[in-house]
C-alpha positions in Angstrom: -1.3 -21.9 -15.4 1.9 -24.0 -15.0 2.2 -26.2 -12.0 5.2 -25.8 -9.7 7.1 -29.1 -9.4 9.8 -29.3 -6.7 11.4 -25.9 -7.5 13.1 -23.9 -4.8 10.6 -21.7 -3.0 11.2 -17.9 -3.1 8.4 -17.1 -0.7 10.0 -17.0 2.8 7.1 -18.8 4.5 7.3 -21.7 2.1 11.1 -21.7 2.2 10.9 -22.1 6.0 9.1 -25.4 5.8 11.0 -28.7 6.2 12.2 -30.0 2.8 9.6 -32.8 2.4 6.7 -30.6 3.5 7.9 -27.9 1.2 8.2 -30.2 -1.8 4.7 -31.5 -1.4 3.3 -28.0 -0.8 4.9 -26.7 -4.1 3.3 -29.5 -6.1 -0.1 -28.2 -5.0 0.7 -24.7 -6.2 0.3 -23.0 -9.5 2.2 -19.9 -10.7 0.0 -16.8 -11.1 1.0 -13.4 -12.7 -0.7 -10.6 -10.7 -1.5 -7.3 -12.4 -1.3 -3.9 -10.8 -4.6 -2.9 -9.0 -6.0 -6.4 -9.5 -8.6 -7.3 -6.9 -7.9 -10.8 -5.5 -10.5 -10.8 -2.8 -13.5 -8.7 -1.5 -15.1 -8.6 1.9 -17.9 -11.1 2.4 -16.8 -13.3 -0.5 -15.8 -16.9 -0.1 -12.1 -17.7 -0.2 -11.3 -19.8 -3.2 -7.5 -19.4 -3.3 -4.6 -18.4 -1.1 -1.6 -16.5 -2.4 2.1 -16.6 -1.6 3.8 -13.7 -3.3 7.2 -14.1 -5.0 7.8 -10.9 -6.9 4.5 -9.3 -6.3 3.1 -7.5 -3.2 -0.5 -7.1 -2.1 -2.3 -4.6 0.1 -4.9 -5.8 2.6 -7.5 -2.9 2.7 -10.4 -2.3 5.0 -13.3 -0.4 3.3 -14.6 2.5 5.4 -18.0 3.2 3.9 -18.3 6.7 2.7 -14.9 7.6 4.2 -12.9 5.6 1.7 -10.6 2.9 2.8 -7.5 2.1 4.9 -4.7 -0.3 4.1 -4.1 -2.6 7.1 -1.0 -4.5 5.9 1.2 -5.0 2.9 2.1 -8.6 2.0 5.1 -9.5 -0.1 7.4 -12.5 -0.3 7.6 -12.6 3.5 3.9 -13.6 3.8 0.7 -14.9 2.4 -2.9 -13.8 1.6 -5.7 -16.0 2.9 -4.9 -16.3 6.6 -8.6 -16.7 7.6 -8.5 -20.3 6.2 -5.9 -21.2 8.9 -8.6 -20.2 11.5 -11.3 -22.3 9.9 -13.0 -19.3 8.3 -13.6 -19.2 4.5 -14.9 -15.7 4.1 -12.7 -12.7 3.3 -12.9 -9.8 5.8 -10.8 -7.3 3.6 -10.0 -6.3 0.1 -6.8 -7.9 -1.3 -5.5 -5.4 -3.9 -2.3 -5.9 -5.9 0.0 -3.0 -5.3 3.1 -4.5 -6.9 2.6 -6.6 -10.0 4.5 -9.9 -10.5 4.4 -13.5 -9.8 2.8 -15.4 -6.8 2.2 -19.0 -5.9 -1.5 -19.8 -5.8 -3.1 -22.7 -4.1 -6.8 -23.6 -3.9 -8.4 -23.2 -0.5 -9.3 -26.9 -0.4 -5.7 -28.0 -1.1 -4.4 -25.5 1.5 -6.7 -27.0 4.1 -5.5 -30.4 3.3 -1.8 -29.3 3.6 -2.6 -27.8 7.1 -3.8 -31.3 8.1 -0.8 -33.1 6.7 1.9 -30.7 8.0 2.2 -29.7 11.6 5.1 -27.6 10.6 2.9 -25.6 8.2 0.2 -25.2 10.9 2.8 -23.9 13.4 4.3 -21.5 10.9 0.9 -20.2 9.9 -0.1 -19.6 13.5 3.1 -17.5 14.0 2.4 -15.6 10.8 -1.2 -14.8 11.9 0.2 -13.5 15.2 2.5 -11.1 13.2 -0.3 -10.1 10.9 -2.6 -9.3 13.9 0.1 -7.2 15.3 0.5 -5.3 12.0 -3.3 -4.6 12.0 -3.2 -3.3 15.5 -0.1 -1.2 14.8 -1.7 0.3 11.7 -4.9 1.2 13.6 -2.8 3.0 16.2 -0.7 4.6 13.6 -3.7 6.0 11.8 -5.1 7.5 14.9 -2.0 9.1 16.4 0.6 9.8 13.7 0.8 12.5 11.0 0.4 11.8 7.3 4.1 12.5 6.5 5.3 9.9 9.0 2.7 7.3 7.9 3.7 7.9 4.3 7.3 7.4 5.1 6.4 4.1 6.8 4.4 2.9 3.9 7.2 3.8 1.4 9.7 1.8 3.5 7.3 -1.2 3.6 6.9 -1.0 -0.2 10.6 -0.8 -0.8 11.1 -3.9 1.4 8.7 -5.9 -0.7 9.7 -4.4 -4.1 13.4 -5.2 -3.4 14.2 -2.0 -5.3 14.9 1.6 -4.7 12.5 2.7 -7.4 8.9 1.6 -7.8 5.7 2.9 -9.4 2.9 4.2 -7.2 0.6 7.2 -7.7 -0.5 9.8 -5.2 -4.0 8.7 -5.7 -3.2 5.1 -4.9 -1.2 6.2 -1.8 -4.2 8.3 -0.6 -6.4 5.2 -1.0 -3.9 3.1 1.0 -3.5 5.7 3.8 -7.2 6.6 4.0 -6.5 10.3 3.4 -7.3 12.9 0.7 -4.9 13.1 -2.2 -3.9 16.6 -1.3 -2.6 15.3 2.0 -0.4 12.7 0.3 0.9 15.3 -2.2 1.8 17.7 0.7 3.6 14.9 2.6 5.4 13.6 -0.5 6.6 17.1 -1.4 8.0 17.5 2.1 9.9 14.2 1.9 11.2 15.2 -1.6 12.3 18.7 -0.4 14.3 17.0 2.3 15.9 14.8 -0.4 14.7 11.6 1.1 12.7 10.6 -2.0 12.3 11.7 -5.6 8.9 11.6 -7.3 8.3 11.8 -11.1 5.2 10.7 -13.0 4.3 8.0 -10.5 7.8 6.7 -10.1 9.1 7.0 -6.5 12.8 6.6 -5.8 14.2 6.2 -2.2 17.2 8.5 -2.1 18.0 8.3 1.7 16.7 5.2 3.4 18.2 6.1 6.8 16.6 9.6 6.6 13.3 8.1 5.6 13.4 5.7 8.6 14.0 8.7 10.8 11.1 10.5 9.2 8.8 7.5 9.7 6.9 6.9 12.9 8.1 4.1 15.3 5.5 1.7 13.8 7.8 0.7 11.0 10.6 -0.4 13.4 8.0 -2.1 15.7 6.7 -4.2 12.8 10.2 -5.2 11.8 11.1 -6.4 15.3 7.9 -8.3 15.7 8.4 -10.1 12.4 12.0 -11.0 13.2 11.1 -12.3 16.6 8.2 -14.5 15.4 9.5 -15.6 11.9 13.2 -14.9 11.8 
């Protein structure tokens, strides 16, 4: 894969680094093209690489034994995958599953550890990002326990639109059911309700956001809470 040599960063975390730190960081990255549904990490496995999405976005999913799974967070060009390394842990706790295909910057875990030692700015930035990520995990846990599927689906579609940077994106009911930890019939019913209200349109796996303001109103408060927390911590 091609090496990245002093090109402008399009991942917001990398872009936030001081120029000299950012340039050195980019030299240690390679460009990876991620495919839809590609598994980047599995629980209990050693972390070999960290990922900084550019055009792609990645779901962090917690397996729930016989009950399926639950997506805990969605990572796009605002974030990174591999946060345990920052805490000195080299084992994955979650599945990392590509929801939106596209490019990402990839760095070996060993190089990333070295960059953390060399750049205090990177260490501070990663600490703040982990704080935001922990808040998202907690928000998702509360959301799953207290909010109806339709509101949770609206939240997830808004999160997806934010990271896809497009009004239309491809995602099946089956995949959404996997992300939300519910049966497919529950997603179909919720999506039909949102479509009947003319907030979205859905055709053969392609979802188009028709009324973003309306979709935000249909979502639970968890979406707005996440946005505020991210803005306060990372700008």
